[in-house]
C-alpha positions as a Markdown table, in Angstrom:
| # | Residue | x | y | z |
|---|---|---|---|---|
| 1 | Met | -87.3 | -20.5 | 67.5 |
| 2 | Pro | -89.2 | -20.5 | 63.7 |
| 3 | Val | -88.9 | -17.5 | 61.1 |
| 4 | Thr | -91.8 | -15.5 | 60.5 |
| 5 | Gly | -93.1 | -12.6 | 57.8 |
| 6 | Gln | -92.0 | -10.1 | 60.4 |
| 7 | Asp | -88.3 | -11.4 | 61.2 |
| 8 | Val | -87.9 | -10.9 | 57.2 |
| 9 | Ala | -89.2 | -7.7 | 57.1 |
| 10 | Asp | -87.8 | -6.6 | 60.3 |
| 11 | Phe | -84.3 | -7.4 | 59.0 |
| 12 | Leu | -84.6 | -5.5 | 56.2 |
| 13 | Gly | -85.9 | -2.2 | 58.0 |
| 14 | Gln | -89.1 | -2.9 | 56.4 |
| 15 | Gly | -91.2 | -3.9 | 59.8 |
| 16 | Thr | -94.4 | -1.9 | 59.2 |
| 17 | Asp | -94.8 | -2.5 | 55.4 |
| 18 | Thr | -97.9 | -4.8 | 56.6 |
| 19 | Ala | -97.6 | -6.4 | 52.5 |
| 20 | Leu | -93.9 | -7.0 | 53.0 |
| 21 | Val | -95.1 | -8.9 | 56.2 |
| 22 | Ala | -97.0 | -11.1 | 54.0 |
| 23 | Leu | -94.8 | -11.9 | 51.5 |
| 24 | Ala | -92.5 | -12.8 | 53.6 |
| 25 | Gly | -94.7 | -14.8 | 55.1 |
| 26 | Glu | -95.0 | -16.9 | 51.7 |
| 27 | Val | -91.2 | -16.5 | 51.2 |
| 28 | Val | -89.7 | -18.3 | 54.5 |
| 29 | Pro | -91.8 | -21.9 | 54.4 |
| 30 | Val | -90.2 | -22.3 | 51.0 |
| 31 | Ile | -86.8 | -21.6 | 51.7 |
| 32 | Thr | -87.0 | -22.7 | 55.0 |
| 33 | Ala | -87.6 | -26.4 | 53.4 |
| 34 | Met | -85.2 | -25.4 | 51.1 |
| 35 | Val | -82.5 | -25.9 | 54.0 |
| 36 | Ser | -84.0 | -28.8 | 55.9 |
| 37 | Ala | -83.8 | -30.5 | 52.3 |
| 38 | Tyr | -79.8 | -29.1 | 52.1 |
| 39 | Thr | -78.7 | -30.0 | 55.6 |
| 40 | Arg | -81.6 | -33.3 | 55.6 |
| 41 | Gly | -82.8 | -32.4 | 58.8 |
| 42 | Arg | -80.0 | -31.6 | 60.6 |
| 43 | Gly | -80.1 | -28.5 | 62.8 |
| 44 | Phe | -83.6 | -28.6 | 63.3 |
| 45 | Thr | -86.0 | -29.6 | 66.3 |
| 46 | Ala | -89.5 | -31.2 | 65.0 |
| 47 | Thr | -90.1 | -28.5 | 62.1 |
| 48 | Glu | -87.6 | -25.3 | 63.9 |
| 49 | Pro | -84.6 | -24.2 | 63.2 |
| 50 | Asn | -81.5 | -23.4 | 65.6 |
| 51 | Asn | -80.3 | -19.8 | 65.8 |
| 52 | Glu | -77.8 | -20.5 | 62.7 |
| 53 | Leu | -80.1 | -21.9 | 60.6 |
| 54 | Ala | -82.4 | -19.2 | 60.9 |
| 55 | Ala | -79.9 | -17.1 | 59.5 |
| 56 | Val | -79.5 | -18.5 | 56.8 |
| 57 | Ile | -83.7 | -18.2 | 56.6 |
| 58 | Thr | -83.5 | -14.9 | 57.1 |
| 59 | Thr | -81.2 | -13.7 | 54.7 |
| 60 | Ala | -82.0 | -15.9 | 52.3 |
| 61 | Ser | -85.6 | -15.2 | 52.6 |
| 62 | Ala | -84.7 | -11.3 | 52.5 |
| 63 | Arg | -83.1 | -11.6 | 48.8 |
| 64 | Leu | -86.4 | -12.8 | 47.5 |
| 65 | Val | -88.3 | -11.6 | 49.1 |
| 66 | Ala | -86.7 | -8.1 | 47.5 |
| 67 | Asn | -87.4 | -9.2 | 44.2 |
| 68 | Pro | -89.6 | -11.9 | 44.2 |
| 69 | Glu | -90.5 | -11.6 | 40.2 |
| 70 | Gln | -87.3 | -13.1 | 40.0 |
| 71 | Leu | -86.5 | -10.4 | 36.8 |
| 72 | Ser | -83.0 | -8.6 | 35.9 |
| 73 | Ser | -82.9 | -4.9 | 35.4 |
| 74 | Lys | -80.5 | -3.0 | 33.6 |
| 75 | Val | -80.0 | 0.9 | 33.3 |
| 76 | Gly | -77.9 | 2.3 | 30.1 |
| 77 | Ser | -74.7 | -0.1 | 31.2 |
| 78 | Val | -75.9 | -1.4 | 34.6 |
| 79 | Glu | -77.3 | -5.0 | 34.8 |
| 80 | Ile | -78.7 | -5.8 | 38.2 |
| 81 | Arg | -79.8 | -9.9 | 39.0 |
| 82 | Gly | -80.8 | -9.2 | 42.2 |
| 83 | Gly | -83.2 | -11.3 | 44.3 |
| 84 | Phe | -82.8 | -15.3 | 45.0 |
| 85 | Gln | -80.1 | -16.7 | 43.2 |
| 86 | Gly | -78.8 | -20.3 | 45.6 |
| 87 | Phe | -77.9 | -19.9 | 48.8 |
| 88 | Ser | -74.6 | -17.7 | 49.5 |
| 89 | Leu | -71.0 | -18.1 | 49.9 |
| 90 | Ala | -71.7 | -17.2 | 53.8 |
| 91 | Glu | -74.9 | -19.3 | 53.5 |
| 92 | Thr | -73.3 | -21.9 | 52.6 |
| 93 | Phe | -70.3 | -22.6 | 54.6 |
| 94 | Val | -73.5 | -22.8 | 57.7 |
| 95 | Leu | -75.4 | -25.0 | 55.7 |
| 96 | Asn | -72.2 | -26.9 | 55.1 |
| 97 | Arg | -72.1 | -27.5 | 59.6 |
| 98 | Tyr | -74.9 | -29.3 | 59.3 |
| 99 | Arg | -75.1 | -31.0 | 55.9 |
| 100 | Arg | -75.5 | -35.1 | 55.4 |
| 101 | Thr | -73.8 | -36.2 | 52.4 |
| 102 | Ala | -74.0 | -39.8 | 51.3 |
| 103 | Leu | -71.7 | -42.4 | 51.5 |
């Protein structure tokens, strides 16, 4: 089934935060399009991802929702670069199972 903003908010443990659900609802289609492009549509039935790709969409969307401005923050000598900076290693392993490569 398709991933929703509510799914992402629930994953983050903030399913009752309506602003977060709305933001996640805007992020999910972007990440879904990126996953579909990466796999060239494999793993999708029409526009609906299978469970494995839905998990990738959920986790990648959660990172983008957590820091939508994509700004780093620095406190003293500690710098945090949060948000979405591409697919994680675990997500890439899943995506590569469905990826079609050009010959």
